Backbone as ProteinMPNN parsed JSONL, in Angstrom:
{"seq_chain_A": "MRWVKWVGLLSALLLIFSCFFPWVIIISKDITIRGVDTTGTNFGKPGYFHLVLALLFIIFNFIERIWAKRINIFVVAINLAWAIRNYIIISACQGGECPEKKVALYTVAFGSIVMLVTALFPDIDVRDRQSSNQEKNS", "coords_chain_A": {"N_chain_A": [[-12.636, 75.115, -51.782], [-14.043, 71.9, -50.75], [-14.63, 70.383, -47.683], [-13.857, 67.752, -47.522], [-11.566, 67.177, -48.741], [-9.809, 68.229, -46.916], [-10.297, 66.329, -44.717], [-9.287, 64.025, -45.821], [-6.619, 64.928, -46.187], [-5.803, 64.971, -43.649], [-6.319, 62.474, -42.619], [-4.305, 61.024, -44.038], [-2.051, 62.304, -43.13], [-2.13, 61.276, -40.694], [-1.903, 58.509, -41.036], [0.566, 58.574, -41.928], [2.163, 59.595, -39.556], [1.469, 57.341, -37.857], [2.96, 55.328, -38.905], [5.325, 55.554, -37.715], [5.149, 54.832, -34.964], [4.848, 52.374, -32.191], [3.408, 49.117, -33.482], [3.08, 46.622, -33.049], [3.965, 44.518, -30.07], [6.261, 41.992, -29.389], [6.651, 40.297, -26.802], [8.024, 37.895, -25.67], [10.446, 37.832, -26.977], [11.282, 40.426, -26.764], [10.977, 42.569, -28.764], [10.045, 45.433, -30.466], [7.666, 46.403, -32.92], [7.782, 48.569, -35.345], [6.297, 50.531, -38.161], [8.23, 51.43, -39.843], [10.531, 50.122, -38.7], [11.402, 47.145, -38.164], [13.122, 45.59, -36.92], [14.592, 42.551, -36.092], [12.726, 40.735, -37.015], [11.061, 39.338, -39.849], [9.551, 40.7, -41.447], [10.133, 42.939, -43.165], [9.974, 46.328, -44.376], [7.112, 47.433, -43.854], [6.177, 50.092, -43.55], [7.162, 51.932, -45.199], [5.962, 51.758, -47.755], [3.432, 52.514, -47.309], [3.887, 55.139, -46.728], [4.587, 56.022, -49.17], [2.438, 55.601, -50.593], [0.708, 57.146, -49.244], [1.731, 59.67, -49.84], [1.409, 59.963, -52.65], [-1.338, 59.771, -52.507], [-2.085, 62.355, -51.398], [-0.85, 64.004, -53.139], [-2.417, 63.651, -55.459], [-4.927, 64.099, -54.473], [-5.216, 66.984, -54.326], [-4.944, 67.794, -56.942], [-6.697, 69.09, -59.516], [-8.241, 67.546, -61.5], [-9.882, 65.186, -63.584], [-8.495, 62.611, -64.236], [-6.672, 62.41, -62.215], [-8.289, 61.986, -59.901], [-9.32, 59.506, -60.535], [-6.934, 57.993, -60.833], [-6.403, 58.398, -57.954], [-8.354, 56.907, -56.502], [-7.416, 54.31, -57.266], [-4.84, 54.386, -56.137], [-5.546, 54.493, -53.204], [-7.148, 52.23, -52.824], [-5.138, 50.185, -53.247], [-3.654, 50.774, -51.154], [-5.33, 50.472, -48.776], [-5.529, 47.776, -49.108], [-2.964, 47.028, -48.408], [-2.798, 47.8, -46.036], [-4.575, 46.088, -44.769], [-3.217, 43.669, -45.196], [-0.952, 44.165, -43.721], [-2.037, 44.322, -41.233], [-3.037, 41.629, -40.967], [-0.683, 40.013, -41.079], [1.322, 41.017, -39.358], [-0.009, 41.206, -36.897], [-0.386, 38.573, -36.451], [-0.667, 35.347, -34.521], [2.084, 33.33, -33.874], [3.884, 30.513, -33.358], [2.29, 29.867, -30.98], [2.574, 32.088, -29.622], [0.907, 35.375, -29.093], [1.326, 38.45, -30.363], [1.561, 41.66, -28.942], [-1.081, 43.988, -29.767], [-0.753, 47.498, -30.54], [-1.972, 50.729, -30.51], [-1.331, 52.171, -32.698], [-1.234, 50.345, -34.922], [-4.094, 49.822, -35.3], [-4.668, 52.507, -35.972], [-3.406, 52.821, -38.703], [-5.054, 51.249, -40.1], [-7.477, 52.425, -39.865], [-7.122, 55.003, -40.833], [-6.413, 54.468, -43.639], [-8.995, 53.667, -44.18], [-10.473, 55.805, -44.033], [-9.183, 57.455, -46.064], [-9.845, 56.104, -48.287], [-12.502, 56.593, -48.292], [-12.751, 59.279, -48.483], [-11.433, 59.605, -51.082], [-13.406, 58.398, -52.718], [-15.157, 60.482, -52.833], [-14.889, 62.881, -54.546], [-13.66, 66.448, -54.96], [-15.189, 67.647, -57.316], [-16.414, 69.954, -59.639], [-19.372, 69.37, -61.509], [-21.152, 70.758, -62.95], [-20.033, 72.941, -63.689], [-18.203, 72.068, -65.835], [-20.104, 70.711, -67.458], [-21.522, 73.072, -68.377], [-19.552, 74.368, -69.842], [-19.019, 72.669, -71.925], [-21.421, 72.561, -73.152], [-21.423, 75.128, -74.089], [-19.259, 75.179, -75.946], [-20.245, 73.201, -77.906], [-22.442, 74.637, -78.99]], "CA_chain_A": [[-12.449, 73.632, -51.733], [-14.618, 71.272, -49.652], [-14.122, 69.853, -46.457], [-13.518, 66.224, -47.864], [-10.049, 67.244, -49.102], [-8.927, 68.376, -45.63], [-10.259, 65.265, -43.893], [-8.5, 63.21, -46.596], [-5.418, 65.324, -45.754], [-5.531, 64.721, -42.15], [-6.185, 60.882, -42.394], [-3.092, 60.678, -44.848], [-1.014, 62.619, -42.047], [-2.36, 60.483, -39.547], [-1.356, 57.356, -41.36], [2.216, 58.667, -41.963], [2.697, 59.366, -38.173], [1.252, 56.094, -37.334], [4.095, 54.337, -39.37], [6.567, 55.616, -36.793], [4.894, 54.643, -33.65], [4.847, 50.92, -32.342], [2.439, 48.555, -33.991], [2.95, 45.332, -32.019], [5.159, 44.218, -29.232], [6.498, 40.729, -29.187], [7.095, 40.118, -25.276], [8.894, 36.993, -25.408], [11.806, 38.4, -27.715], [11.37, 41.95, -26.455], [10.976, 43.172, -30.061], [8.932, 46.302, -30.78], [7.636, 46.393, -34.353], [7.136, 49.689, -36.101], [6.11, 50.437, -39.807], [9.415, 51.699, -40.53], [11.612, 49.457, -38.153], [10.948, 45.737, -37.945], [14.447, 44.951, -36.627], [14.508, 41.14, -35.399], [11.579, 39.903, -37.916], [11.38, 39.065, -41.352], [8.339, 41.468, -41.975], [10.554, 44.136, -44.116], [9.66, 47.743, -43.868], [5.893, 47.772, -44.608], [5.498, 51.441, -43.448], [7.512, 52.811, -46.288], [4.951, 51.548, -48.998], [2.471, 53.324, -46.822], [4.397, 56.541, -46.87], [4.746, 56.352, -50.589], [1.18, 55.677, -51.146], [-0.039, 58.419, -48.789], [2.282, 61.077, -50.68], [0.599, 60.004, -53.893], [-2.62, 60.439, -52.334], [-1.878, 63.918, -51.104], [-0.675, 64.76, -54.457], [-3.702, 63.398, -56.464], [-6.117, 64.796, -53.807], [-5.045, 68.466, -54.539], [-4.971, 68.028, -58.284], [-8.274, 69.311, -60.072], [-8.332, 66.863, -63.008], [-10.649, 63.764, -63.343], [-7.705, 61.599, -64.013], [-6.138, 62.4, -60.904], [-9.285, 61.608, -58.992], [-9.389, 58.037, -60.6], [-5.741, 57.323, -60.074], [-6.321, 58.322, -56.512], [-9.121, 55.701, -55.966], [-6.418, 53.129, -57.3], [-3.805, 54.276, -54.965], [-6.109, 54.29, -51.885], [-7.416, 50.879, -52.812], [-3.93, 49.531, -52.884], [-3.272, 51.392, -49.558], [-6.15, 49.64, -47.714], [-5.184, 46.281, -49.044], [-1.731, 46.882, -47.972], [-3.069, 48.048, -44.516], [-5.1, 44.749, -44.35], [-2.291, 42.644, -45.294], [-0.108, 44.372, -42.718], [-2.662, 43.798, -39.861], [-3.165, 40.191, -40.67], [0.769, 39.356, -40.978], [2.113, 41.606, -38.275], [-0.573, 40.957, -35.681], [-0.924, 37.054, -36.281], [-0.008, 34.642, -33.624], [3.097, 32.479, -34.393], [4.393, 29.689, -32.438], [1.828, 29.728, -29.816], [2.423, 33.562, -28.969], [0.208, 36.404, -29.916], [1.96, 39.833, -30.018], [0.585, 42.69, -28.182], [-1.265, 45.043, -30.653], [-0.962, 48.842, -30.15], [-2.98, 51.59, -31.147], [-0.983, 52.647, -34.258], [-1.819, 49.548, -35.974], [-5.296, 50.241, -35.632], [-4.684, 53.809, -36.527], [-3.004, 52.702, -39.984], [-6.276, 50.557, -40.967], [-8.607, 53.623, -39.797], [-6.485, 56.239, -41.816], [-6.609, 53.858, -44.861], [-10.374, 53.608, -44.694], [-10.923, 57.283, -44.295], [-8.569, 57.978, -47.048], [-10.526, 55.321, -49.307], [-14.065, 57.126, -48.313], [-12.496, 60.526, -49.081], [-11.169, 59.722, -52.374], [-14.912, 58.226, -53.446], [-16.072, 61.597, -52.898], [-13.706, 64.001, -54.881], [-14.341, 67.735, -55.153], [-15.232, 67.946, -58.8], [-17.957, 70.655, -59.891], [-19.746, 68.64, -62.799], [-22.143, 71.549, -63.529], [-19.237, 73.944, -64.507], [-17.769, 71.362, -66.959], [-21.189, 70.501, -68.622], [-21.927, 74.025, -69.121], [-18.548, 74.701, -70.923], [-18.957, 71.87, -72.967], [-22.518, 72.996, -73.99], [-21.089, 76.375, -74.883], [-18.454, 74.786, -76.992], [-21.008, 72.478, -78.933], [-23.326, 75.617, -79.676]], "C_chain_A": [[-13.355, 73.039, -50.561], [-13.886, 70.693, -48.619], [-13.473, 68.498, -46.359], [-12.189, 66.163, -48.077], [-9.292, 67.425, -47.875], [-8.956, 67.188, -44.701], [-9.442, 64.07, -44.67], [-6.766, 63.59, -46.219], [-4.706, 64.87, -44.258], [-5.376, 63.004, -41.94], [-4.817, 60.531, -43.213], [-1.896, 60.97, -43.756], [-0.976, 61.702, -40.881], [-1.67, 58.963, -39.802], [0.097, 57.387, -41.433], [2.786, 58.791, -40.477], [2.649, 57.917, -37.641], [2.429, 54.959, -37.65], [5.382, 54.568, -38.57], [6.391, 55.448, -35.206], [4.718, 52.874, -33.505], [3.439, 50.46, -32.809], [2.049, 47.412, -33.12], [4.29, 45.327, -31.172], [5.23, 42.693, -28.895], [7.254, 40.578, -27.836], [8.195, 39.077, -25.044], [10.377, 37.316, -25.892], [12.029, 39.74, -27.432], [11.648, 42.781, -27.72], [9.622, 44.105, -30.026], [8.974, 46.692, -32.336], [6.979, 47.803, -34.769], [6.779, 49.566, -37.598], [7.489, 50.52, -40.287], [10.66, 50.792, -39.861], [11.019, 48.116, -37.516], [12.277, 44.859, -37.558], [14.185, 43.577, -35.628], [13.667, 40.189, -35.991], [12.217, 39.798, -39.044], [10.166, 39.851, -41.945], [9.0, 42.447, -42.98], [10.194, 45.177, -43.505], [8.18, 48.09, -44.228], [5.45, 49.102, -44.43], [6.012, 52.124, -44.547], [6.582, 52.71, -47.49], [3.773, 52.458, -48.388], [2.66, 54.948, -46.975], [4.284, 56.888, -48.413], [3.246, 56.548, -51.1], [0.291, 56.987, -50.59], [0.48, 59.663, -49.392], [1.481, 61.008, -51.87], [-0.786, 60.41, -53.671], [-2.926, 61.865, -52.011], [-1.741, 64.727, -52.279], [-1.745, 64.821, -55.267], [-4.836, 64.033, -55.814], [-6.487, 66.194, -54.178], [-5.17, 68.771, -56.175], [-6.527, 68.027, -58.99], [-8.491, 68.729, -61.557], [-8.981, 65.511, -62.513], [-9.684, 62.521, -63.477], [-6.975, 61.513, -62.764], [-6.957, 61.867, -59.829], [-9.307, 60.052, -59.242], [-8.139, 57.344, -60.404], [-5.651, 57.319, -58.523], [-7.165, 57.223, -55.751], [-8.152, 54.492, -56.096], [-5.599, 53.165, -56.294], [-4.229, 53.993, -53.451], [-6.54, 52.828, -51.749], [-6.223, 49.987, -52.58], [-3.451, 49.68, -51.469], [-3.868, 50.617, -48.568], [-5.718, 48.32, -47.924], [-3.872, 46.064, -48.468], [-1.924, 46.893, -46.359], [-3.669, 46.571, -43.844], [-4.13, 43.819, -44.278], [-1.418, 42.927, -44.302], [-0.707, 43.764, -41.359], [-2.653, 42.398, -39.747], [-1.662, 39.556, -40.392], [1.352, 39.855, -39.723], [1.428, 41.059, -36.925], [-0.965, 39.355, -35.344], [0.027, 36.422, -35.046], [0.978, 33.598, -34.187], [3.873, 31.721, -33.326], [3.856, 29.733, -30.88], [1.896, 31.013, -29.057], [1.874, 34.514, -29.77], [0.94, 37.664, -29.495], [0.87, 40.79, -29.376], [0.324, 43.835, -29.163], [-1.292, 46.381, -29.816], [-1.834, 49.399, -30.935], [-2.576, 52.093, -32.542], [-1.251, 51.624, -35.305], [-3.262, 49.71, -36.398], [-5.54, 51.49, -36.252], [-4.34, 53.791, -38.074], [-4.386, 52.132, -40.63], [-7.239, 51.663, -40.859], [-8.255, 54.664, -40.686], [-6.801, 55.72, -43.156], [-7.972, 53.783, -45.375], [-10.877, 54.823, -44.836], [-10.363, 57.795, -45.576], [-9.418, 57.492, -48.451], [-11.925, 56.191, -49.505], [-13.796, 58.583, -48.925], [-12.079, 60.689, -50.598], [-12.499, 59.264, -53.333], [-15.581, 59.389, -53.591], [-15.178, 62.931, -53.506], [-14.356, 65.32, -54.975], [-14.262, 68.168, -56.497], [-16.508, 68.562, -59.121], [-18.148, 70.181, -61.294], [-20.442, 69.646, -63.482], [-21.263, 72.467, -64.257], [-18.615, 73.153, -65.946], [-19.005, 70.907, -68.113], [-21.427, 71.716, -69.252], [-20.793, 74.681, -69.977], [-18.464, 73.815, -71.94], [-20.128, 72.185, -73.713], [-22.165, 74.05, -74.62], [-19.949, 76.028, -76.124], [-19.013, 74.014, -78.157], [-21.975, 73.489, -79.636], [-22.644, 76.285, -80.677]], "O_chain_A": [[-13.408, 73.646, -49.491], [-12.667, 70.524, -48.657], [-12.747, 68.122, -45.438], [-11.564, 65.186, -47.665], [-8.212, 66.851, -47.735], [-7.991, 66.92, -43.985], [-8.974, 63.176, -43.964], [-5.889, 62.748, -46.029], [-3.559, 64.565, -43.93], [-4.519, 62.434, -41.264], [-4.28, 59.504, -42.797], [-0.997, 60.166, -43.508], [0.031, 61.427, -40.23], [-1.032, 58.365, -38.937], [0.802, 56.44, -41.084], [3.794, 58.149, -40.179], [3.606, 57.379, -37.084], [2.748, 54.012, -36.93], [6.378, 53.865, -38.738], [7.215, 55.804, -34.365], [4.5, 52.166, -34.488], [2.441, 51.158, -32.629], [0.953, 47.264, -32.579], [5.348, 45.899, -31.436], [4.357, 42.176, -28.198], [8.473, 40.748, -27.829], [9.164, 39.328, -24.328], [11.357, 37.05, -25.195], [13.052, 40.24, -27.899], [12.527, 43.641, -27.686], [8.495, 43.738, -29.694], [9.955, 47.155, -32.918], [5.802, 48.076, -34.532], [6.988, 48.505, -38.186], [7.892, 49.699, -41.111], [11.725, 50.754, -40.477], [10.29, 48.085, -36.524], [12.422, 43.671, -37.848], [13.627, 43.666, -34.535], [13.718, 39.0, -35.675], [13.395, 40.015, -39.327], [9.841, 39.507, -43.081], [8.165, 42.824, -43.802], [10.048, 45.198, -42.283], [8.031, 49.086, -44.935], [4.429, 49.443, -45.027], [5.283, 53.028, -44.957], [6.497, 53.706, -48.208], [3.19, 53.166, -49.209], [1.793, 55.771, -47.265], [3.902, 57.998, -48.782], [2.9, 57.454, -51.857], [-0.532, 57.645, -51.226], [-0.247, 60.654, -49.466], [0.828, 62.013, -52.151], [-1.383, 61.201, -54.402], [-3.962, 62.427, -52.368], [-2.285, 65.812, -52.485], [-2.079, 65.883, -55.794], [-5.718, 64.512, -56.527], [-7.638, 66.605, -54.329], [-5.466, 69.893, -56.585], [-7.318, 67.084, -58.952], [-8.843, 69.379, -62.541], [-8.756, 64.904, -61.466], [-9.993, 61.475, -62.906], [-6.702, 60.393, -62.331], [-6.409, 61.318, -58.874], [-9.312, 59.314, -58.256], [-8.134, 56.229, -59.882], [-5.009, 56.485, -57.885], [-6.834, 56.724, -54.675], [-8.052, 53.71, -55.151], [-5.494, 52.204, -55.532], [-3.507, 53.424, -52.632], [-6.335, 52.227, -50.695], [-6.31, 49.081, -51.752], [-2.939, 48.789, -50.791], [-3.234, 50.119, -47.638], [-5.51, 47.647, -46.915], [-3.618, 44.942, -48.029], [-1.324, 46.148, -45.584], [-3.342, 46.074, -42.766], [-4.127, 43.087, -43.288], [-0.936, 41.906, -43.812], [-0.135, 42.985, -40.597], [-2.341, 41.858, -38.685], [-1.516, 38.673, -39.546], [1.904, 39.018, -39.009], [2.09, 40.565, -36.013], [-1.601, 38.947, -34.372], [1.126, 36.852, -34.695], [0.506, 32.947, -35.119], [4.471, 32.351, -32.454], [4.553, 29.672, -29.867], [1.355, 31.093, -27.954], [2.179, 34.62, -30.958], [1.134, 37.875, -28.297], [-0.353, 40.653, -29.346], [1.24, 44.607, -29.448], [-1.733, 46.435, -28.668], [-2.415, 48.844, -31.868], [-3.406, 52.384, -33.403], [-1.476, 51.967, -36.465], [-3.624, 49.735, -37.574], [-6.503, 51.63, -37.007], [-4.892, 54.641, -38.773], [-4.754, 52.624, -41.697], [-7.894, 51.858, -41.883], [-9.159, 55.218, -41.311], [-7.456, 56.464, -43.885], [-8.258, 53.808, -46.572], [-11.716, 55.019, -45.715], [-11.067, 58.587, -46.204], [-9.623, 58.213, -49.428], [-12.39, 56.445, -50.616], [-14.556, 59.028, -49.785], [-12.328, 61.705, -51.247], [-12.63, 59.681, -54.484], [-16.531, 59.458, -54.372], [-14.895, 63.881, -52.776], [-15.584, 65.348, -55.07], [-13.399, 68.965, -56.863], [-17.57, 67.959, -58.968], [-17.341, 70.454, -62.183], [-20.42, 69.528, -64.707], [-21.61, 72.826, -65.383], [-18.625, 73.746, -67.025], [-18.835, 70.8, -69.328], [-21.563, 71.734, -70.475], [-21.128, 75.527, -70.807], [-17.809, 74.159, -72.923], [-20.012, 72.127, -74.937], [-22.518, 74.106, -75.798], [-19.92, 76.705, -77.152], [-18.463, 74.066, -79.257], [-22.32, 73.242, -80.792], [-23.22, 77.137, -81.354]]}, "name": "protein", "num_of_chains": 1, "seq": "MRWVKWVGLLSALLLIFSCFFPWVIIISKDITIRGVDTTGTNFGKPGYFHLVLALLFIIFNFIERIWAKRINIFVVAINLAWAIRNYIIISACQGGECPEKKVALYTVAFGSIVMLVTALFPDIDVRDRQSSNQEKNS"}
């Protein structure tokens, strides 16, 4: 296996761990927003969707089929879009007050970008497939 799979795995694990750390702090209300705990706000639980998508990424990343690699690109694209959405909505200033952004919010975005890059370069050996197809046609 190539090193790209392991980088993708590490970025998915980084994304998962980042969902449990503080993303932003709203100082006036004394609220700490995490990906899986947004008590006191109307943000829902955005980290759970990241957890599901990261798990799907890990599964499809280690399946050696072309359909899994194609589905994986779709999964990581949705994950990156969800990370951008979370960054925009959760870190937005509301009512004249801007929340204090924490490192985990940036880590979610970074992990999602690395997952997308690793999904774009899958570990598939095209030469073996071409030679086996040529042998079948001969």
